[in-house]
N, C-alpha and C positions, 0 to 999 in steps of 0.2 A: 249532322251525321258524322262528320269527320272528327268530332270531339272525342268519340270513343275509339275510333280506328287507330289514331296515332299512338295513344298510350299502349294499346295492345301490341302494336308493331314493335314499339321500343322495348316492351317487356319481353317479347319473344326474342328480340335481338340480344338483350342482356342475358337471357337464359341460355341461348346457344353459345355465347361467348364464355359464360361461366363453365358450361359443360366441357368445352374445348380446352379451357385453361386447366380444369381439374384432370382431364385425361392426359394433358401434356405433363403436368406436375407428377402424376402417378407414374407415367412412363419414365420420367427423369429419375425419380426415386428408386425405381426398380433397377435401373441401369447402374446406379451408384451404391456400392455396398456400404458406404459410410453414412448415407442419408436414409435413415429408417423412419418412415412415417409413424406418427403417434396419433392414433385415432381415439385413445382413451386417456384423456388428461384429467387427472384428479389431484386434489390436495389431500395429503394424508397426515395424520398425527405421526410424530416421530417417536420411536422407542427411546427412552432415556438410557444412555450407556451405564453399565454397572459402576464404572469408575471414571472420574475425570480429575485432572490435576493441572496445576500451573507450576512449572519448575519443581516438580515432585512434591508440591504441597497440595494435598487433597482438597477437592471441593466437597463440602459436607452435604451430599445429596439426600441424606436421610431427613434433613430439615425441610419441612414443606414449603416454606417461602423461598429457600435456596433452590429447591427443585423447580418451582414455578418460574423463577427468574432465569434459570439455566434453560428451561424449555423455551421461554420466549426468545432468547438469543439464537438458539438452534433453529427455531422456526423462521425467524426474520432473515437470518443469513442463508438458510437453505432455499427459501422461496423468493429471495431477491436474486434470481438466477443470472441476470445480465451482469450485475455488479460482482457476483461471486466468480463468474467465469473470468472477468477482467482481473480480479485479484489473483487467480491462479496464473494467468498469463504474465502479469507483472512480477509476481513472486519468483517465477523461474528466471527472470532477467536480473532482479536485484538482490534476492536472498544470498546468492553466492558472494556478493560484496559484503553484506552485513554479517553473515555467519562467522567468518574467520576473525573479524574484529571482536565480536562478542566473546568468542572462545579465548582470544588473547587476554581478555580481562577476567576470565573465569566466570563469565555471566552465562546463565543457562540459555540454551538455544531458543527456548520458548519466547524470549523477549523480541525475537524478530516479528512476532505477531503483534506486539505493541506498536511497532512502526506501521504495521499494516492497518490497524484500526485508527491510528493517529491521522494518517494522510492518504490511505489507499495506495501508498507508494507513489505519490505524486508530489511535485513541488508546489504545494498549495499554501495559501495564506488564510489563517483563521480570522474571524471577526475581531479577536483580541490582538492580532498582529503577530501571532506565532507563525513561523515559516519553515518550509522544507519538509522532508520525509519524516523527521522527528519532531516537527512542530515546536521549535525552540524560540522562546521569547528573546527579544533583543537584549534585555538586561542579563538574562541567563547566559546567552551566547558570549557576551563580552566578559562576564565573570569567569567563564571557562576558557577564555583566550581566543575566541573567534574574532576575525576582523569583520566588522559590519559597518558599512558606509554606502554612499550612493554609487561608488565605483566597484566595490567588492563586497559580497555578502556570503560569507562562508557557511551560513546555515543551509545554503543550497548545495554545498559540497557534501556528497553522501558519505564519503570516507571520514572527513573531518567532523561532521555532525554526529556520526555514529560514535566516534571517540568521545565526544562531549556527553552524549546520552549514556554511554557506559560509565563514565566518571560520576555522573549524577546518580545513576542507579546503584553504584557501589556505595556511595554515601548513604543512600536510602536503606540499603541492606544493613550497613553498619549501625545505623540509627535504630531501625525497627527490628532487626533480627529475623526478618521475613521477606522473601522475594515478592510475595503477594502484596504486602504493605508497601514495599519499595516501588512496585509497579503502580499501585494506587496513588502514591505520592507524586509520581510523574505527572499525573493528571491534576491532583488537587493541591500539590505542594507539600513539602515535608512538614511545615508548621501547621498546615490545614489538617493533615491526617493526625499529627501528634495531638493537637488540641481536641479533636473529636474523640480520640482514644481516651484521653484524660477526662473529658467532660462526661462521656458515657460509661466510663469505668469498665472498659472491655479491652481485650488484647488482640482480637482477630478482626480482619477485614469483614468477615462474614457475619459478625455480631454488631457491626456498625450500622446505624441509620444515616444514610448519606443522601445528598442530592441526586437527581436523576442521572446526570452524566457520570459522576464518579461511582454511583451505585450500580451502574450497568457496566462499568469499565472492564473489570476482570472477567465478567461473564462473557462479554463480547470477545475478549482475547481467547478465552478457553473454547468458545463456540467455533471460532475460526480455526483454531488449532485442530479441533476434532474434525471439522469438515474437510480441511485441507490435508489432513492425514489419511482420511478415508473418503476420497472424492466420489467414487462410484456408489458407495453406500448412501450418499446424500444426493444422488441423481446428476452428478457432474461427469460428463463423458467427453473426453478429448484425447488426442494423441500428442506425443512429444512435439511433433512439428507444428502443432497448433499454438504452442506457447511462444512467448517472446524470448528471444535469445539476447544475451548481453554481448555487445560488440567487443571484439578483442582490441585492446588499446595499449599504447605505451605512453610514458610521461616525458614531456619536454620541460626542463627546468629553465626558468627565466628569472633574472634578477635586475632587470632594467624596465624602464617604461616602454609601453607599446603604443605607438601613435595611432595605429589603424589595424584593428583585428580583422577587417575584411581582407586586407592585403596579407596579414599574418596567416589567415586560413588558406588563402590561395597558394602560399608557399608550401603548404602540406597537401595540396591537391583537394582542398575542401572549399566549400562556400561558408559564408558567415553563419548561416542557419545550422549547418552540421557541426561547426565548432561550438556553437552555443548549446546545442543538444547535449554535448558531452561535458560542457563546462558552464552550467547555468549560474554558477556563483559569480561569473564575470557579468556585471550589471550594465556596463556601457560598452561602446564600440572602441574604447581605448583603455589603457591602464596607466594610472598615475603611480609611480613607484619611486618617490624621492628617497625613501629609506633603503632602497636596494634590497628589499625583502625577496626571499626566494619563493617563487610560486611553481606549482606543478600543473602544467597544462596537459590534459588528456587528449591524445590524438588517436583516432581509430586507425587500425592497421591499413596499409595500402590496399586498395581495391575493395575495401569494405563497402564503399559507396560507388564502386565501379570506376574509380578515378586513380590516376597515377600521380605520385608526388612530383611536383614541378621543379624541385631543386635538388 
């Protein structure tokens, strides 16, 4: 007899708990003007914008295959909401560092979205070994003057790696005469793009048949540019204080070895973790510097972490 009574009892208990939870949630939402309950969640087709461009070079949306590929990237990046919101948050923190460097080289502002699709604005490592926000390979980094070893890896230095990316992109623009092709060459290599243009006897990125990664590359950049330029139009709702803010910092120049970065950090009112967050290019707890090279260490302003400078 008890075989049936216990399940019924548990069912009633769960039902009551669910009802109380719903009532509590509804009451909480009503009290908070920012939390609006959505009872009608649907996935909608997206209207294609009349005009899209990359660095003032138009995307030929009248071509059916181009329109479909653009539609795909708009849909994927619109409905991957959690990733999209994180990109908005990180962009607010890091774009102010990237933008003036691009401008100093005369490179269009749209190229900040290239860094966004390369790494999601994180210091990640690709399966091929590319590192940092700009996903620079070791050979390329060394070719452009970055120091890369077990002690220091300047691919993780956002400012220095942005300078390298700019130099590479300027070479691409000079070679191909197109910012779009320069961007594509950042993914496939200049020789890779040049050989395909020659083999297929075309002059435009949009006329090339490419592998999946490079074939989607420009479309992903343009899609994120469009979404991040018109966030509410694509369902992203946030306020300024929801975004990540870049820490105000100043630079300390050193030209000697550092025996212990834990102690070094404490001298500036920081712990080792905080020092590394602002200087991820320092790969070990010490610095070998027999050449007396000058390095710029970023230190967050006093009290940013609620700590006083100890010296």
